[in-house]
N, C-alpha and C positions, 0 to 999 in steps of 0.2 A: 191517111195512107202512109205517111212518112213514119208516123209512130209504129204502125203495124209492121212495116218493112224492118225497122230497127229491132223490133222484138224477134222477128223471124231470124235476122242475122245473128242475134245473140244466141238464139237457141241452136242454129245450125253449127256454130263454133263456140261451144262453151269452154273449152280448154284454155287455160291461161297462156298468154303469149310465151311465158318463160318456158313451158313445157312443150309447145308445138313442135320445135325442131327435132324433138328426140323420138317420137313415135313409139310403136310397140317394141318391147325389148327383144333382142334377138334370141335370147335364151327361151322365151316363150314360143317363138316361131320354130326353132330347132327341136325342142321337146315335143311340139304338136306334130311335126313331120316324123319324128321318131315313132310316135304312137300310131300315126296314120299308116306307116309302112312296116310296122313291127321291127323297127331297127334296133340294134344294140346302141343304147345311148351313152355315147362318150362325149357328149356335148355339155349338158349342164352339170355343174360341179357338186352333185350330192352323192353320197355313198348308196349303193343298193344293198347294204347290209345294215343291221341294227347295232347300236352302241352297246356298251356293257350291260349285261342282264341285271347286275346287282344295283346299277344306277337306276334303271327303269323300274325295279322293284321298289327302291326307296321312294321314288316319285309316286307310285301306286299307293304305297302305304300312307304317304303324307296326304294324299288326296282323300283317302278313306277316313283318316284320323282327323283331318282339318287342322286349323281353320281354312276355309277357302274363300275368304273375304280379301278385301284390298290390303295388300302389304304396304309398308313404308314405301313412298314414291322412289326413294334412292335405293331400294332393295333390302332384303331382310338381313339382319346383322350377321348371321352365320355365313352367308354367301360372301358378303363384303369382306369379312375377316379372312375367309378362305382365299380370296383373291389377293388380299394383302400379304398372306403367308406365301402365296405362289411367287409374288414379285421379289420377295426377299430370298426365297429358296433357289429360284433359277437365275435371278439377275443381281442380287445384292442390293436391291432398291427398297428403301423403307417407305411405306405408304400408310397413311392414316385411313382406316376403313370408315370412319366417320364423316371426315370432311373431304376426302379426296377420291372416293369411288362412287360412281353412279351406275346402277344396273339398268340396262335398257332392253328393249325388245329386239334383240340382235344387234349386230355391229352396224347395219344399215341404219337402224334408228338412232344408234349412238353417234354416227356421223351426221345424221340429220339434226339431232338435238345440238351437237357442237356447232355446226356451221350456221344453223338459225339462231343460235344463242350468241354468236360473236360477230356475224357479218351484218353490215348496214348496206342499203342500196348504194351503189357507187364504189364500194370497197372492191379491191382486186384480190383474187385468190389464184395462186399458182398450182396447177396440176401437172404432175409428172406423168406423161404418157408413154407407153400404153396405160390407160386408167380404167378401172372398173366402171361400169356403165352408170352407176348411181351418183358418182362424184359431181359430174357436170350439171345434171338436172337440180340436184339439191342446191348447189351453189347458185344456179340461175334463179331458183325459187326464192332465194335470199336477196336477189337483186344485185348480186355481185358480178363483176367483169372477170372473165376467166382468161388467164395467160397460160399457154400450154408450153411446156418445155419437154422436148422429145428425146427419148432414148431409141436408138436405132439398132436393129439386129445386124450381126449376130451376137455382138458382145454386150449390148445394152449398157455401155459405159455412161456414167453421169457426166454430161457436158458442163464442166465447171463454169467456163466463160459464159455460155449461154444462160445457165441458171442465174449467175450473178447479174447478168444484163436484164433478166426479167424482173428483178426486185426494184421497186421504186417508191416514192413516198405514199402512194395509194394502196401498197400491198398490205393486206391484213393478215393473210395466212398462206402457208404452203401446205399441201396435202401429198403425202407419199404413201406407198403401200409396200411393206417389207415383211416377208417375202412377197413378191409382186406378181399379181395375176394380170395377164396371162404368161408372162415371159419367164417367171421364176427367179428374177433377180433378187438378190439379197443385198441390202445397203450395208456397207461396212461402217465401223466406228468412225473411220476418217471421213466418209462422205456425210455421215450424221452430224459431225462436229463442224464440217464446212457449212452445212445448212444451219446449224446453230449459230455460228458466227454471223451469217447473213441476217438471221432473225434479230439478232442483238443490234446489228448496224442499222436495221430498218425498223426496229421496234414493232415486230410482228410475231405471230404465232406459228407453231408447226404442229400439224396433226398427222399421226401415223396409224394407219390401218394395219394391224399386226395379227390378223386372224390365223395365219399359217405359221405362227411363231415356233411351234414344235415340229414343223416339217421343213428342217434345213438340212441339206445333204453336204453342203460345202464346208470346208475346214473353218473352224472359228465359231460355228453356231450362229445363233440369232443375237443382234444387238438391239436392245430395246431403246426407243426414243428417250425415255426418261432416265436412262443410264448416262446420258450425255449431260454434263454439268450446266452447260449453257442453255439447255432446254428443259431443266427440271421444273422451272417455274413459268415457262412460256410454252410448254408442250402438252398436248392431248394424246394420251395413248388409247386408241379404240381397239378392242378385241372381243373375242367371242368363245364360247365353249363348243361351238358347232362342229368345227372341223377336228378339234382335238378328241372329241368323244363321239363323233359320227352321229350326231343328232341335230341335223339342220333345221328340222321342223320345230324344235323347241324354242329357238330364237332367244337364247340367253346370252346377251351381250353386255358390255360394260365400257365405261370411259373413266380413265384415271387421269387426274390432273391436279395441280395445286389448288388450295381451297378457294381462292378468289376465282379461278377459272372454272372449278366445279360448280360454283353458284350459277354461272351463266348456263352451263349444261343443264343443271337441275331446273332452272327457271323455264328453259325451253322444253325440257322433258316432260314436265308436269302438264303441259298443254298438248302434248302429242299423244302419249299412251298413259300418262300418269304413273302406271306401275305395271309390273309383269305378273307372272304366275308363281305364287309362293311355294307350291309343291315342287315345281321344277327348279326353282332356285335352291331349295333345301337339298334336293338330290344332287345338284350340281355342286354345291358346297362340299359335299363328300366326295364327289368325283375328282374335283381339283386336288384333293389331298391324297390321291392315288399314289402308291409307292413308286420308286423310280423304275421298277421293272415294267410298269404299265407304259410309261413314256418311252422307255428303251424299246419295248415291243412295237409300239406305234411307229416309231422311226424306222425300225428294222423291216416291219411289214411294208411300209410305203417305199423304202429304199429298193426292196425286191420288185414291187410292182412297177416302179419307175424304170428299173433295168429291164424288166420284161418288155414293156410297151415300146421303149425307146429302141432296144435292140431289134425288136420285131419290125417296127416301122422303117428302120434303116435297111433291113433285109428285103423289105418290100419296095424299095426304091426311093422313099422320102429322104431328104436331107433334114436331120433331126437337131433341134436346139435343146440339149438336155438342161433341165432347170436346176438351179442351185437350191431352190426351195419351192414350196407349194405342191399341189398334186395335179399339175398341168404340164404338157409339153407341146412345143410348137413345131409343126412339121412343114417343110417347104414342098409344095406340090408341083413345082416347075419340073423336076426330073420326070414326073408322070405325064407332062405334056399340058399342065393347066397353069393359068396365071391370074385367076380370078377367084378369090377365096369365097366370096358369096355364091358364085355360080357352082363352085365345086361342092360347097356344103349343102346347097339346096338340091343337088343332084345325088349326093351320096346316099341318103336313106332310101331313095327309090331304087338306085342302080345296085348298090352294094349292100344295103341293109345295115348301114352304120351312120350314126350321127356325129358331127363335130361342130365346132364353132368357127366362123370366119374371124380371123384375128383383127382385121382392120376396123371391127366395131369398137375396139379399144383405143383407137386414135381419133383424133378430131377431124382428120381428112381422109376421105375414102381411099385415096391412092396410096396410103402408108401401109406397108407390110401386107399388101393384098396377096402375096404369094404364100402366105402362112396360114395354116388352120390350127386350131387348138383342140388336142385331145386330152381328156382327163383320165386319170388312172385310179380314181377313189372308187373302185369296183371290186367285186369279187373276182378272184382269179379266173374262175370259169367264164365270167363275163368278159374279161379282157381276152381270154383264149378264143372265145367265140367271135368277138370282134375282129381279131387278127385273122381267124379262120375265114371270116366272110370277105375281108379285104383281099386276102390271098386269092380266094376263088374269083372275086371280081377282076382281079388283075391278071388272072390266069397263070399264077406262079405256084 
């Protein structure tokens, strides 16, 4: 009987202890609610329009032409060379495509390969919150202890003293997101340099998720982690083509790091996905080399969408925190008489026909920032207009 009971217990709770605290992603829940009630989905951050036609055509041609077999695990040479050219073109950072670039199945797999490649059970990793929802579970899977350093609204200023105090002999890495989801913070060169100094002092690594690198609205633009001298040989830059070319389903990400660091990423990556899709990599190699006019159009387009949604939400009575980067904005629901972001977001699809994300899901404690909800503006203009129209009707304005 004892043996049978043990078997039943194992079957009833097969999920590893590391993952049990995290549950189902809030993005899955909100998208399901949006579908159930036919709501305008301003919750999950994917465009409702397709990326450039010529890029899709190149992928289709490559699929027909072939080969459609396993590409090199680290990515096809043309894609890695295009990424290296991009790093020099936009940031003046020289990267070796053969030894320093690893193509991954999206930025999430890049982060997973990096963290699983360098973390040992008992290591500590520092997460800057609000943090994207995959960071903590991946760190937990690696057996690491997580220390959170909190940015607080409305300015999301980096608390230098608190960050310095979080570092200790057990610290293995710090993970940041710039531009940051959901608050739109863009880390400055001075902040990155401060992090670099701490990493040298404590002999640890820095990992930067930079998927929104081409969507920076603040003056000065984007500063990449690898442009900081102190982090060039102890930093991992994780990025993706998904946001820049509006093809989130293609999952074309990459990790850039010094050769010895890249070996750790590649060792882990080969046992996760091994390799990605060669036709999509070939198409994205061409996309990355797009002329400046494309990148200028992209930023101009999102600048206008940002202004439209932020201005509209203000007119409707929200207090809005305009982002420095990314394609999200946080809106304070207290002026509308609400104080619980989860309750608000679970009600909104049913009552107003609009879906948003509760911002407190990006903090480690439920009581943080629960007065804010996240709306995304990576949508067609008519989608944003319809969402605002429905909110206006719901609010009787």
